[in-house]
C-alpha positions as CSV (number, residue, x, y, z in Angstrom):
1,M,-9.7,84.8,-43.7
2,L,-8.5,81.3,-43.5
3,S,-6.9,81.3,-46.8
4,G,-4.8,84.1,-45.6
5,C,-3.8,82.3,-42.3
6,V,-2.6,79.6,-45.1
7,A,-0.8,81.8,-47.0
8,T,0.7,83.1,-44.0
9,L,2.1,79.8,-42.8
10,E,3.5,78.8,-46.4
11,K,7.5,78.5,-46.5
12,P,9.3,81.2,-48.3
13,R,10.2,80.3,-52.2
14,I,14.2,80.6,-52.1
15,D,16.1,80.7,-55.4
16,T,19.4,79.0,-54.8
17,R,21.1,79.4,-58.2
18,Y,23.8,81.6,-56.9
19,Q,26.5,81.0,-54.5
20,S,28.7,83.0,-53.0
21,L,32.1,82.2,-53.0
22,N,33.2,84.0,-49.8
23,H,32.3,81.5,-46.8
24,E,33.5,78.6,-44.5
25,S,32.5,76.6,-41.7
26,R,31.0,77.8,-38.4
27,A,33.6,75.2,-36.8
28,R,36.4,77.0,-36.6
29,F,37.7,75.0,-33.6
30,I,37.8,71.6,-32.3
31,V,37.6,71.5,-28.3
32,L,38.9,68.1,-26.7
33,H,37.3,67.3,-22.8
34,Y,37.3,64.0,-20.6
35,T,34.2,63.1,-18.9
36,D,35.3,63.1,-15.6
37,L,32.7,59.9,-15.2
38,N,32.0,56.3,-16.6
39,F,30.2,55.8,-20.0
40,R,26.6,55.5,-18.7
41,D,26.9,58.6,-16.5
42,S,28.4,60.5,-19.0
43,L,25.6,59.6,-21.4
44,E,23.4,60.6,-18.9
45,V,24.7,64.1,-18.7
46,L,25.2,64.8,-22.0
47,T,21.7,64.0,-23.1
48,R,19.5,64.6,-20.5
49,G,21.7,67.2,-18.1
50,R,22.3,70.8,-18.9
51,V,25.8,70.3,-21.1
52,S,26.0,68.7,-23.9
53,S,28.3,67.5,-26.7
54,H,29.2,66.7,-30.5
55,Y,30.5,63.5,-29.8
56,L,31.2,61.4,-26.6
57,I,34.0,58.5,-27.2
58,D,33.5,55.3,-25.2
59,V,36.4,53.4,-23.6
60,K,35.7,49.6,-24.3
61,P,35.4,49.1,-27.3
62,P,35.8,52.8,-28.3
63,T,32.9,53.9,-30.0
64,I,32.2,56.8,-31.5
65,Y,28.9,57.9,-30.5
66,R,27.4,61.5,-32.0
67,L,25.3,63.2,-29.6
68,V,24.8,66.6,-31.5
69,D,24.6,67.4,-35.1
70,E,27.6,69.4,-36.3
71,S,25.0,72.1,-37.8
72,R,24.2,72.5,-34.2
73,L,25.5,74.5,-31.1
74,A,26.4,72.2,-28.1
75,W,27.0,73.9,-24.5
76,H,30.6,72.3,-23.7
77,A,32.9,75.1,-23.4
78,G,31.1,77.5,-21.2
79,R,33.0,81.2,-20.8
80,S,36.0,80.3,-22.7
81,S,38.7,82.3,-25.3
82,W,41.2,81.4,-27.2
83,L,43.3,83.8,-29.5
84,G,40.9,86.4,-28.5
85,Q,37.8,84.8,-29.6
86,T,35.4,84.3,-26.8
87,E,31.9,82.1,-26.2
88,L,33.5,79.3,-28.4
89,N,30.4,77.1,-28.4
90,A,28.8,78.7,-31.1
91,S,32.4,78.3,-33.3
92,S,33.4,75.1,-32.1
93,I,32.7,71.0,-32.7
94,G,32.9,69.4,-28.9
95,I,34.3,65.7,-28.4
96,E,34.0,64.0,-24.9
97,I,36.0,61.5,-24.1
98,V,35.1,58.8,-21.5
99,N,37.7,59.1,-18.6
100,G,37.9,59.2,-15.0
101,G,39.7,62.6,-14.6
102,H,41.8,63.5,-11.7
103,S,41.4,62.8,-8.2
104,G,42.0,66.0,-5.8
105,D,42.9,69.0,-7.5
106,R,44.5,70.2,-10.5
107,Y,47.7,69.1,-9.8
108,G,46.6,65.3,-8.4
109,S,46.6,62.1,-10.2
110,Y,45.1,61.5,-13.5
111,E,43.4,58.5,-15.3
112,P,46.0,57.6,-18.6
113,F,43.8,57.3,-22.0
114,P,44.0,53.8,-23.4
115,D,46.0,53.8,-26.7
116,Q,42.7,52.3,-28.9
117,Q,39.9,54.9,-27.4
118,I,43.2,57.6,-28.4
119,D,43.5,56.2,-32.3
120,A,39.6,56.7,-32.6
121,V,39.7,60.5,-30.9
122,I,42.5,60.8,-33.8
123,K,40.5,59.5,-36.6
124,L,37.4,61.3,-35.6
125,V,39.6,65.1,-35.2
126,R,41.1,64.1,-38.4
127,D,38.0,63.7,-40.0
128,I,36.1,66.8,-38.7
129,A,39.3,69.2,-39.2
130,K,39.3,68.3,-43.1
131,R,35.5,68.9,-43.4
132,H,35.6,71.9,-41.8
133,S,39.2,72.8,-42.5
134,V,40.2,73.5,-39.1
135,A,43.3,74.7,-39.0
136,P,45.8,72.7,-36.3
137,H,46.5,75.5,-33.9
138,R,42.7,75.6,-33.3
139,I,42.5,72.2,-32.3
140,V,42.4,72.7,-28.3
141,G,41.8,71.3,-25.1
142,H,38.9,72.3,-22.5
143,S,42.3,73.6,-20.3
144,D,43.5,76.0,-23.0
145,I,40.5,78.0,-23.3
146,A,39.2,78.0,-19.8
147,P,42.1,77.2,-17.3
148,Q,40.6,78.9,-14.6
149,R,37.9,76.6,-14.5
150,K,38.9,73.2,-16.2
151,S,42.1,70.7,-16.0
152,D,40.8,68.4,-19.2
153,P,41.6,66.5,-21.2
154,G,44.9,66.6,-18.4
155,P,48.8,66.1,-18.4
156,L,47.9,62.1,-19.5
157,F,46.1,63.5,-23.0
158,P,48.8,62.2,-25.7
159,W,49.1,65.9,-27.7
160,K,52.3,64.5,-29.3
161,R,50.9,61.6,-30.8
162,F,48.2,64.0,-32.3
163,A,51.4,66.3,-33.4
164,D,52.8,63.0,-34.9
165,A,49.7,62.5,-37.1
166,G,49.8,65.7,-38.7
167,L,46.6,67.0,-36.4
168,I,48.7,69.7,-34.3
169,P,51.8,71.8,-34.5
170,W,54.5,71.1,-32.2
171,P,57.4,73.2,-30.9
172,N,60.8,73.0,-32.5
173,A,62.9,70.6,-30.5
174,E,66.6,72.2,-31.3
175,L,65.2,75.9,-30.9
176,V,63.6,75.0,-27.4
177,S,66.9,73.8,-26.5
178,S,69.0,76.5,-27.7
179,S,66.5,78.8,-25.5
180,R,66.5,76.5,-22.6
181,Q,70.1,77.3,-22.2
182,R,69.9,80.9,-22.3
183,F,66.9,80.9,-19.9
184,D,68.8,78.8,-17.4
185,S,71.1,81.5,-16.8
186,A,68.4,84.6,-16.6
187,L,64.7,83.2,-16.1
188,P,62.6,86.2,-17.2
189,D,60.3,88.0,-14.8
190,V,56.4,87.0,-14.5
191,A,55.0,89.4,-16.8
192,W,57.2,88.2,-19.6
193,F,55.4,84.9,-19.2
194,Q,52.0,86.8,-19.1
195,T,52.7,88.3,-22.3
196,E,53.9,85.0,-23.9
197,L,51.1,83.3,-22.6
198,E,48.6,85.7,-24.1
199,K,50.2,85.6,-27.7
200,H,50.1,81.9,-27.6
201,G,46.1,82.1,-27.1
202,F,45.2,82.4,-23.5
203,V,43.2,84.8,-21.5
204,V,46.0,85.7,-18.8
205,P,46.3,88.1,-16.3
206,R,48.6,91.2,-17.1
207,H,49.7,92.7,-13.5
208,G,53.2,90.6,-13.3
209,M,52.3,88.7,-9.9
210,L,52.6,84.8,-10.1
211,D,49.0,84.6,-8.4
212,D,46.7,81.7,-8.9
213,E,45.1,82.6,-11.8
214,T,48.5,82.9,-13.5
215,R,50.0,79.4,-12.5
216,N,46.6,78.2,-13.8
217,V,47.7,79.4,-17.2
218,I,51.2,78.2,-16.9
219,S,50.0,74.6,-15.6
220,A,47.7,74.6,-18.7
221,F,50.2,75.4,-21.2
222,Q,52.9,72.7,-19.5
223,M,50.1,70.0,-19.6
224,K,50.3,70.1,-23.5
225,Y,53.8,70.7,-24.1
226,R,55.7,69.9,-20.6
227,P,53.5,67.3,-19.1
228,A,56.1,65.6,-16.8
229,I,55.9,68.7,-14.0
230,Y,53.1,70.8,-14.4
231,D,53.0,72.8,-11.1
232,G,52.6,75.9,-13.0
233,N,55.7,77.6,-11.8
234,P,57.6,79.5,-14.8
235,D,60.8,77.8,-14.9
236,A,63.6,77.7,-17.6
237,E,61.9,75.2,-20.1
238,T,58.7,76.4,-20.0
239,A,60.0,79.6,-21.0
240,A,62.1,78.2,-23.6
241,L,59.0,76.4,-24.8
242,L,57.0,79.9,-25.1
243,E,59.6,81.6,-26.3
244,T,59.8,78.8,-29.1
245,V,56.1,78.3,-29.9
246,N,55.6,82.3,-30.0
247,R,58.5,82.3,-32.9
248,P,57.4,82.5,-36.7
249,E,60.0,79.3,-37.4
250,G,59.0,78.0,-33.8
251,L,56.2,75.7,-34.7
252,L,56.2,72.6,-37.0
253,I,54.1,70.3,-38.2
254,Q,53.9,66.9,-39.7
255,R,53.4,66.5,-43.3
256,E,54.0,64.0,-45.8
257,G,56.1,62.1,-43.8
258,R,58.3,65.0,-42.4
259,W,58.2,67.8,-39.9
260,Q,58.0,71.0,-41.6
261,R,57.6,74.5,-40.6
262,Y,54.0,75.7,-39.4
263,R,53.9,79.3,-40.3
């Protein structure tokens, strides 16, 4: 009887001589957050609370802490969706950035990010994206994947710096300008905005009404590409940006020191 128990507990012998060529990393997204807390409180919440993140980046000095191994699932995304994929905890690496967040509602004031801290975030994102082959359009903010619940990393997060570093695609400014002139004359209806936002990756209502849910999604889009005004209103510049990012030639990526077509 005892020998039978021992045999049951033995680990199976696995032959690893053969390897399939058909595989990829489980990490398909990188999700950026701010903590809305100081470092001490952030560390407490992310190590002892009910949420977690793979990385936490402090301010002074901008130290990178790994809290969850990349091979493990961290609880940072919550109810989420991007490009039709849901529950992104299972397919993403989360990065929490120590930052005071915002005061009041999502349209209130936000705390800026120090340059050295952003430098550390860029280095970390570049390393993760390279190792896991994360596509540039899959590097997103929490507000992208959960616009009804979250506004982080907020309008002061320097997404353009990430584009200049070749980490994410960016709208072609010339196409935005030409589209802006047309939309200044005739602004599309709300249903058009909802359709284009969904094409870009968001989950958005499709009833043609400018309700709070739709405004939250518009605001999340504006925070990334037009952070000077993120009031959630469907204006001509937002329409021009939306049309551009959804065009095959509308997104550019910085490669080898010059802007190139992304798609």
